N, C-alpha and C positions, 0 to 999 in steps of 0.2 A: 622411451619412456613408457615403460607397460599402464598403460589407465583405467586404474581400480574406483566401483562405486561404494566410500570409506561414511563411515555416519555422521565427521563433523565439515567432509564435507557436503554431504547429501540438505544438513540442517544448515551448509551457510552456502546452498543455491536456493536454497527454496528463502531464505534473509531476503538475498540477494534480488531472487525476482521480486519479492514485494516492492524491493526498493525505486529499479528500475521505472517496475508499473503506476512509483507513486510518481514516481517523478515528468513521465512523457502522459498522464491520468486526461487531462486537462487537454491538453493536445488533439490525444489520439479522440477525444468529445471530441473537440470542435470541430472532427475529419467527418463522422458521423454520420449518412445521407440514406445507407439503406443496410436493412430493410424499411425502418424509419427513422427518417432524423431528428432524433430526440436525444440527442448529446449523450448520451448512455453507455456510450461502447469501452471508453475504457475507463472509467470506473467503473463495470458489471469486468469487465476484465481484472479487474485490481483488489473488487475483491473479492474475486472466484478463488485468488493465489493468494488471500488473506486467510483465509481459511483453511485450506492446504496450508498453508504458515502453521498457523493460531493451534491444528488438532498438530504436528510436532513438537513443539514445544510446546506444550504442556505433559511429554512422556520425559519420562524418567531421563539423567546423561546417556545412564549404559541400556538404552530399547537399542535395540537387533537390529541391522537395517532394511531388514525386508519389516519391519513391523513398522519402521521410519515410511518407508514405502507404504503400504498399505494405509499408513493416519494419511498419510499424504492425497491422495490416490480420492480415499475416501471423500477426504474433506473437503474439497474441490468437489467429487458430485454432490453429494446438500450443498455444498456452500454457494455451488452457479449460477446467475444473476445474469438474464439478459442473456437473447439466442450465439450475443460471442460466445460469455463464461461459459453458458453449456458444451460447445463443441472446441471449447479450449481445453476444456476438462477430461472432455472420450480424447482429446487428441496427447493430454499428458499421462489419460488411463492405459489406451494400447499401446504407448509407445513404452512403460514400467509393462508390463505386464509381459515384454515381450526381452526384458534384460534380463539373463542369470545372471542375478546382485550378487553372487561368488566367484565372479571367473573375471579373467579379466575383459575389458574391453575391447575389443579389434573393431578397424573402423568397419568386416561385413557383418554386425551385430551393431552397427548404429545405421547404418541401411539397413534393416531388418529392420527395426525396432518404428523409422519415422515411414518407411512403408506402410509396416502395422497401425500405425497412425490415424497416415490417411487416410487407405482401407473403411479407416471404421468411423470418421471423419465421416467423407463421403457417405457410407451403408448409414449414418444416422440422420442425415438431414433428408427430411422429402424427398427437395425437389430441389438438387443441389444448381449453384449457379456460379458458372467461372467471372475469375474478378473478385472475388472473394475468400476471405481466407480460410478456403478446402481451395485454393488456386494457388494462393506461396504452401500451405502445408504442402503440397506434390509439388513443387522445386525443389522443399525444401529435402522428401524424401532423394527423387531424382541427384541432388547435390552430395548427400551424402554414396550414393549409389556406385557417382564418379569414380570420389575420394576411392570407395575400398576398392571397386575396380584395379585403377593404379597404384593397388596395394600401398595407399599409405596407413596415418596411424589410425588410433579410433579420434585420437582431440584434434587430426586434420578431416577427419570426418566430421566432427561438430559446426567444424568452422566452413569445411564446404557447407553445408549444408546451413547456415546460416546467413549465410554470403550468398549462395543461389536466390534462400525466402525473401531474401533486401533486393536486389534485381528483379525478383518477381510481384511484388509488391510494387517498385514502380510502373510496369505493364499494368496492372491493375481496371485505373482511367482508360488502354486500351481495348480493351477488357468489358468495359462499364456503361456504358453512357451514358448513366447517371451521375458514379465519376469523375466524367473525363464532362457534362457540362460545368459541374461542380466545382472543379480542378481540384480534385484532393484524389489521395489512396484512399484504396479501405480501409475501414475504420481496424472494425476486425484484426486484417488482416498486417497492421503495425500494431495491432498489441503479441499477435505472435513473435514478429521483432525481434519486439521488443526482450520475451519471452529465451527466444533464441542468443538475441545478444549475450548477455544475461547471461544464459548456456557456456558463452565463449569466452566470455570473462573470466569466469570461474573455472576453466580451463586453463586457459594460456593466459592468464592474468593481462591480455590485450585490451583495450578498449577499443572496441568496432565503429569502424567507418562515419561517417552520418547518415540518416538516412532525407531528404528530401523527402517533406510532405506536400504540397502546394501551402495558400491558408486557404479555408472554403467559402466559396460563397453565400450568405446563409440563405438558408432554404423556407420558410413562414407556414407557416400553418393552424390552422381553423377546424376548429368544428370534426368531422368522421372524415371528413371526404381528403385521408390524405395522399400523399404522394401515388398516384395509378389511381387509385379510389383503391386502398389496401385498407387493411381492415382494424379494424376502432379498439381494439383492444389486443394487451399480449395477457395469454395466460399461463400462467406456471403449476410444479407443483409435484411432489415425492410420491413414487410412485414402490412400492409395495406390492408385488406379479408375481408367478410364473412366467424365466424367459419364455416362454411357449407361447402367453400371452398377448407380449406385443407388435408377433408382426399382425394379431389382427387390430390389437387399436394402433397402429399406424395407417388400417385401413380404413379405420371409423374416421381419424382426425384429419386426415387428408383431403379427403372435401369439403372441411367444415373451414381450411381459410390457408394461409401460407406459413412463410417461415418453420416448420414443424421438426424440430429435433428432437430424438427421442436419444439418451444413452445412460451406460448401465449394463450393470448385467451382477448374477448369482441377487434375484431376487428384488437388485434397489433400482429404479431407478426415474435418471431426472425425465421428465418431460414440460418442451416448451411450443410453443406455437400463437398461432397472428388468427385473432377471429373475428365475427362479430355475436354471431352466436356462447356465451358464457356457458351456460348449462350445459350447451349439446359436448364441450369440450371437458369438461367434470364429469359427466355423464357418460364416458366414453370410458376413461379413467377408473371411474367406480365398476366396468363389467372388465375391466382386465384387472382388476385388484384395490388397493386400499391407496385412493389419497390418500398425502398429508400435507401441510406447510402449501397451502392453496393461497394463488401471491395472483392476483387480476388489477390489472394498470387497460387504463384511459387514457388513450394515447393523443386523444385533445387535449383531456385532461392538464395531461404533464408535461408537454412540450405549454399550452395555455402558462402553465404555471413558471415557467422559465422567467415570463416576462413580468408576474407579479412583485411590486416595489412592494416589501413592509408597512406597516400599519403604525408606527412609531406610539403602538400604546404603552409601550415601556423595555426598558432596554436589562439583558444581565451581561457576564462576564464570569464567564468554564473556565477554569481551573487545574489546569493537573497539576500535583501535590507529590513530595513525599517526605516523609516527616510529620510530626503530631504539629512542631513550631513553626512548621513553614506554615500546615496548611490552617491553624491558626490564625496566622497572622494573614492570611488571605480573606480570611470568612471579617476578622476584623474591617478587612477594607469597603465588603459584599459583595465579597466574590461567590462563586456555586461553587464548589473544591468537588475531585474527585483524587482520590486517592491512589496511588498505586505505589509497590513495592518490588522488590525482583522477584520474592516470589510469586508474588500477584498483578500485574504487568497488568492497563488497562486493556480491554478486548473493545474490538467495532461494536457491540451491539450494546455495554454502556456507554459508548464516548456518546453515540444515537438515540438511546434514552434518559442522555444529559442534553441536550441537546432538544429532543420534541419537550420536555416537563419541569425546563425550565421556567417556562409560563409567560416570556416575552416576544413581541415581536420581534423585538434584533436581538440578534447571540453574537458579543465577541469572542473568541477560545483563545487558549492560550498553552499553549501545549504544556510544552518547556522541555521538551526534550522528542528533540532531532525524530526516534525513529513513531513516534506519534502524530508527526503534523502529516503526513498521507494521510493515517486513519481519518483527525479531525476533515481534512477536506473531505471527505470521501463522507463521513455521516452529516456533513456543512447542508450537501450537494441535496440529499435526501432530504438532507431539517426546508431549506429552501424550494422543493416541493409542497411541500407543504400551509405554504406560505412565509417559512419563516426567514426573515433577512437577516444571515449571517458574514460575519468575517474569521479567516483564521488569522493570523499575528500569527508566525514561523519564530516563535519562540525558541531556542533550542538548551535551552539552563534557566532552576529554578529562580534564577535572580533575574535575569532578565523578566520572565514574568512580572513579580515584585516591580522594578522600576516602573512597564505597563502600568501597573495599578495603580503604583502612589501618584501617577497624572492625566487616571480615566475618569471623567466627566459625565456623570449623567445629563446634564444640563443640554450640554456640548449639539450639535448635528451629529448623528451613526457616521457620514463621512470623512470627520471635522475628528472625531476624540478617537474612531481608526486610524489615521493619520495621528495623531496627539503617541496612542501609543505606540504603535509602527516607528515615532522614532524613536520617543526614549525603549526601550528594546536596543535597538540598532545601535542607540550609541552605549553598550553596554558593551562594556569589555569583559568578561568572563571565565575566570578560572577555580582551580580547586585542587585539592591535595587528599589523596587517600595510602593505603598501605597496601601492594606487594603480598595475594596470597600464593601465588608461585615463581616459583623464576620461566623468564622468560626474554624476549627484547618485545625493547617498548622502542617509539622515534626516538629517543634519548639515548637509550642508550640497551644494555644489559640491565638486568635488572636479578636480588634472588626475592625470595619467600621473605618479609618483616619491612622489606625497604622502602623509604615515603615515595612516596612517586608526586611531581608536581603538576596537573593538568593546564595546560592554555589554548581558547577556543577548539573543547574537543578534545588536544591529540596531548599525548605523552611531550613533557617538555623538561625535565628533570628530571632526574633518581641520585637519591641523596640515602643518609645511615637515618638524620636526623627529620625528623616535621615538621618544627619551625625551623630548621634551616631552609628548605625547601619550598617552605612557605614562603619563608621571606619571599624569596627567587620568584617567587611565582608570583607577587605584591609585586614589584619590583617592574618584571612584562609587563605587566597592565600599564602602570604607572606613564599617566601621558603631564605634562609642562602643565594642559588645559581642564587637565580630572580637577571634580568642581567634591564630590561623594564618592567615598569607603562605605562597599558595607562588609561588610563580616556576617558570616550562618555559621554556626559549629552544630558544629555532627551530634546522632541517638554517640554520648558515654564521650565526648570530645574532652581532653582536661581545656577552661576558660582559660588558664596562662598562657596559650594559642590567641586567641583573639587579643589577648591585653597586653602579648609582648608586640606583635603588630602595630594596637590602635597605639597604644609607648613612641612607637617607632616613628607613626607617621604626627606623631604630638609636635616631635620631636624633631625631622625632618620637614614634613609637611604641614606648617601652620594656618596655611589654608582650605585646610580640604579639611570637610566633615569628616565623622565616621559615626559608621551606626552598626549594634554588633547584635546579631536578634540566637537565638536559640531555634533552632529547626530543628534538629532534632531528625537530620534522615540518617540512614542507615547509610556503610562502607565511604561515608565521606566526612574523615572529621573537619574542612573545613569547605562554606564556601564562597570563593572572594567577588565581588563586583569593582565593577568600576565608573563611573556617569561622569 
């Protein structure tokens, strides 16, 4: 089958990369011992692809593929975080520059793209080191070239590149003594493998084979004297400068420290370096052009903050909600509310700001949407570096958040409160009813526009003509002999008879079950159902 790049597939791929790095972020953070053991490689890689995905999501549905790709590559460049994120952004940018977006993708095209990406990443790093993401990228390029030499398809070339990357990742401890001492593979290389595995899965539908990453040995650090006596500060900035000014910038920055990476092009650059003299690093950028969005991290403070405990002067609960009624309910419970809609989803920056501005030393987060769990976890990490104690309870539905809020007690200890809220959310079975807007195929079978769709635990479970009938099927699936409370939340414009019919049915059939009905005002879903 001929492989072509399509707009819908590209959008899906950007989301798949975010989901994959969201799942593995903590694992990759734990592997992080090079160049500094600051446990942020997974988070930085995740935030980098989030920036690209958000740039794509902001564009209209009819946006052409070249414009989507340009938005994504610019997004990962300007949103790249840390050494690994900057290198990852360069790999992505260089690979897409090599593709003819209008032509079928052959194995030779894949090999050329991966080779260009590997060369660009090596060129961007001041002093390339073996046993890092660079080694994994080079191996991926070799795997794709082997597939091309054997006359295989474009899809097979992507799969061979991903497999070669996984194998190269396992060799990184043999290439770098620091990794061998810690008993881990390279964190940046692991992040690249996750992205390549997501790409293979998007193209073939097959889940990649698991990667053995070992368990890390914690590396302690105090003060400015970090591992191998490295520099004390990380300096990053975006730079507006002519392309011919960059070689001189590299020469100026190289003697100042290590981990130098300069990526970009067409007058937009992302600069990353570890130094002791922050001022000199910024002045070098000013000599080359206009630096902006300057970020300076003191490694010793960052690492020390990871071990700080919260001071418990107060506790806040931050809740993501959709619908005016749901938002009002959560505010009545004392929560800080972040409202979202399909047209205005929550962005990472807003989440991070909400945690910082909560005004509490302890914050409990209820994402109430599967897509937001990973983003809130990344925002929580940033908040923890500022001394805030944060717990993200992975609620996937609005009604799970309501159940957790119902048992919240700020008078309890933080851990005890988190456990109680987590238990309440986990014990809540949830479903919903919506209406199909177009024909399609669901997990429950085909549907036509206007059909009622029943959702159970996030998956389509029923298709029918009548909304009330499908709602009854959802409720029946969720009920159990041990059920004690049913919560019904009506959506925007929903007929109150829908909830009243279910309420009467429960009173007739299950007198032992309490029923609560709320006006949620959520869009697209006439009814949310929860059973506790």
